[in-house]
C-alpha positions, 0 to 999 in steps of 0.5 A: 482834778486840778483845774487850776493846773497849767497842764489842764489848760494846755490840754484844753480841758474844762470842768464840762469835758467828757468823763472819758476825756478827763480820765484819759488826761489823768492817766497820761498826766498824773499831775492833774490828779487832786487826790491820788488813789492807791489800789491793791487786791486788798483795798484802796486808800486816798493817797493824802497824806502819802503815808496812807499809801504805805499802810496799804502796801 
């Protein structure tokens, strides 16, 4: 996660927040995701750089 992101602070999150809370926050606020993950039925990749997602798709 990006704990330095303003949205992280606006939501009142901390590094000690419950995992379920952090996951829900990332689902609702993708800006909080440090390294996006692409998933398909055939595999998964970390989306940095973005070109790695194209290889998966």
